[in-house]
N, C-alpha and C positions, 0 to 999 in steps of 0.2 A: 267803655263800660257803662259809664253814667247816662245815657240816655235815656235809659227805662226807670230810671227811679227821679222822684218828683221829692222833695223835701225843704221845709223852711228852716233855719239856724238853729230855733228849741225842740224842734224833732229832732237833730243830725246829736243834738248834746246830750238828751235824753237818753237818745236808742238803745246805750248799750247798757243802761242800767234796768228800766220797769216801761219800755214800750210796749203794747198790747197790740200783737203782730194777728194778723190773719193775709196770706199767700196761696192762697187757693178760694176763687168764689164765679159763680158766672152769672152772665145779664139775660138779659132777653136777644142779644147775639150767638147768643148756643141756645143751651135749657134752659137756662134762669128764668125767674118771671119777673121780675123789676128789671126795667131798664136800667143803664147804667147811673143814668143821676141820683136817681130809685135807691141804687143800690148805698153811692156814697154816703148819702144822708140816712141810711139807715147804718151803715156801719159808723156815722160820728154820732149818732143818738147812743150807740152799742158802747161809744167810749175808746171804738179803734184808734189807735194811731196809725198804723201802718196796713194799707189796703191793697194786693194782687187783687184783678180781674184777668181768668186765666179764664176764657169762652173756649168749646171745644174747636180747635182746630181753626180758629177766627180770629182775629184782634181791630174789627170794626167795631168794636165800641169804646177800644181804649182812648182817644181822642176826647170822645163828650167825657169819660169816666176822671182823667188827669184834668179838665176844666173844672168838673162838679168837685173832686177832691180841695187844687187850690181855692177854690170859693168855699169851700168849707173848712179847709186849716187845716187837712190829714198829710200826709204823706200815702204817697202813691206810687207802685210799681207798675210798670207796664205785663203782661204776659200773657201765657198761652196754652193750654193742655193740649198737645199731640196727639193723636190714639195713635197706636204701635202694634202691630203682629210678631208676638215673640213665642216659637215655640209652639205655635198654634194657637197662644192666648191672645188675649186681649188685654193690654196695660197702656198706660197712660204718662204721659212724661208732663213733666211742665217744665213752661222755660218762662224765666223769671231775669228780668231787667231787660228785657228786649228792645233794639231796634222795632218796632214795629212797621219799619218804611222798608226792611233789608230788602232787597231783589228775591235771595233765596230761599228765602224763608215765607216769603209771598208767595214764590210760583208753590212752593212744596204744600203750602198751605190749601189753597186752590185747586191744588190735582186731588186732595184727600176731599173736598167741601163736593167736589164733581162725582167722589166715586161714592161718598154716603148720599146724594141725591139719587143714582140710579138704585142704592139697597134699599131708600126708602118707598122708589115703584114697587119693588118685588119684595118687600116687606106688606104693601098694599093688597097685591093679588095676591100673595097666599091667604092673608087677613079674608079679602074675600069667597076665595076659594072654601072659606072655613061659614062660611052665612055671616059676615064684621063686613057690611058693603060701607063705601063712599070714606076707608078710615085714611085715604091719601090727602080728602079735603079738608078731610075733620083735623087731620094730626096738624095741614098748614097753618088752621085757625089758632093753632096754641104755641107757634113756632115764634110770633112776634117777628123782632130783623133778624132770626137767624137765617142764612143764608144758603141753612141745606139741614132741611129736616132729621130726628136724629129720633133713636126708639124712647127716648124722655117725651117726646111730643104725639109719640104713638099713643104711650100710655097714658098720659092729660085724656086724649080723645078714648081712650077706652073705658076711665074714672068716668066720666062724663055722660058716656053712652050708658052706663051701668052695667057692664062688661066685669069692672073689675072694683075691691071696696075702695083701691087707694093704688097709688102708682107702682107702690112693692108689690104689689098684691096682681098687678096686670103683668109687670113683668113675669113675675115666677107663669102664671097663667098660660102668657104666651107671648113672652121676646127672649126667653133665653133656648141656651141649645136645647131640641128636641120637643120646643114649642110649636103653633102650627105660624107664629108672627115671627120669627127667628130666623134670617138669615146670615150665613158665613159670611164673613167678609176680610181682606187682604188690606191691610193698615198700613202706613208709613214702615218701615225696620225700622229697631232701634239705632242703629248706625244712621240712618237716615234722620230722624226723629233731632237727637241728639248734634249731628254736625249742623243742621239750620239752625238750632240751638244760638250755639259756641259763634256760629258767623254770622248771627247777629247781634252777637255780643253777649247774650244770655247766659244765665245759668241755668244748666240740665237739670232736673231733680225728678225722681221718680216717686209719682205721684201715690199716696196710700197703699204702700209695701201690702200691708196686712190684710186687706182685703181679695187677692189673690191665690189667699188658702195652699199656697203651695206646699209641699213635702221639702221638711228642711233641704234634700242636698238640691234639689232643682230650683230651691229658694237661695240657693248658693248661689249653684250657678248662675241663673240671672243676675246675681249682686254683683259677680266675677267680668261678666261682658258688661253690667254698665256700666262699671269702672273702667274697665279695657276701652270701651267708644269713647270714653271722654266725660262719665256721669260724674258727677261734683255733692249731689246730696239726696238724702233720703227723706220724706214726706212723713210727720206726724200727724194723725187726723183723725177721726174718728167722733169728735165733740168732747166734753170735760169730761164724763166717763170712760175715757177712752185708756187703755194701760198701754204707754207703749215702748215695755222694755224691751221688747224682739228689736223693736227698729233702733232704740239707742245702742244697743249690744252691737249691732250689724255694722251702723256708722263705724263706732268704735273701732272694729275687727276690720274695717274694709277700708278706714279713713275719709269717709263722707261727710259732709258738713249735716248738721239737721236744716229743718224747715219745716213748716209750721201751718196748717188751713184749716178751716173747716169745711171745704169744699161745698160752699152754701149753693141753695139752688132755689129754697121756698120758705118762704115763712110758717108752712105749717106745722100743725103738732107732732112733735118728735124727733124734730128736723135741728141738726147741728145751727148754730144761728151765726152771724157774723161776729167773728171774737172768740166764740168757744173753741177752744182750744186747748191738750191736757199741758200741763203744766212740765218743759224741761227742765232735767234735775240741771244747780249750780257745775260748772265746768264742763260740762257737752258744749262743744262746737257751733254754734248757730250760725246760720248762713248769714241771717241779717246783720252780724258782725263782723265780718269779712270787712277789709279797710278799704277795698276799694268799691261798697257795696254804698258809699258813702261820700257823695261828689260835695267837693266844696260851693258848688254852687248848682243852683237850681236851671 
């Protein structure tokens, strides 16, 4: 279990008390704007003690981030964010503490990236039919080290070309259901994603459940399925001003641990920065306090 976690002794001793953690962040290996090294450096400046790199369907930046974390003297967790289709909805499941070299995980993620590349071509074709030319080449220039182009890269292209005021506006105008640049897609199943993560020695965490805007009965069905498939934790996210009470209550009811992360992509104004997570009340079961997440040796 400890392969995906990197600590020094002092961090381990302080972890059960006042650790400042962030277990959800992105680099240029998916749709983040910072390289893994720059991401770690920013985390260090923000006094983050423990950081996870969780790029979308990609673990290519883990080795670089781990090396940078060792140099900066902060704890590091190898992670990934797996794209999932559940009941027709797109969800995300974090794998934390994974072995990034695991064959089953690697094969599954490669399949998702291949399908993501096919989707990118379809998005570009539809944007072109609506009068927005060269979007595939344009999006690729914003992809950095990304193995496949995602909607976030198209959003940045649309902003750069003056078609939208910011990336949030670009999604709203072009890239969500019902808009010209939206392409429905079938990702991994919930069971597949959790299976890959668990097989790689990781903890399966439902990312930002508050963002799915499900009615209570459907959210209960999702959490029940997540539990039955082997899911282990719910994430609290959304920045310092977020209200995590619904996740805290759900975690207690279903027996989940709680994880926490900023879902950092960019340092743009209004975005959650590294380390910006809501406080978790005393007594709540924190994922990073599980005994097997603190190996005795790096």
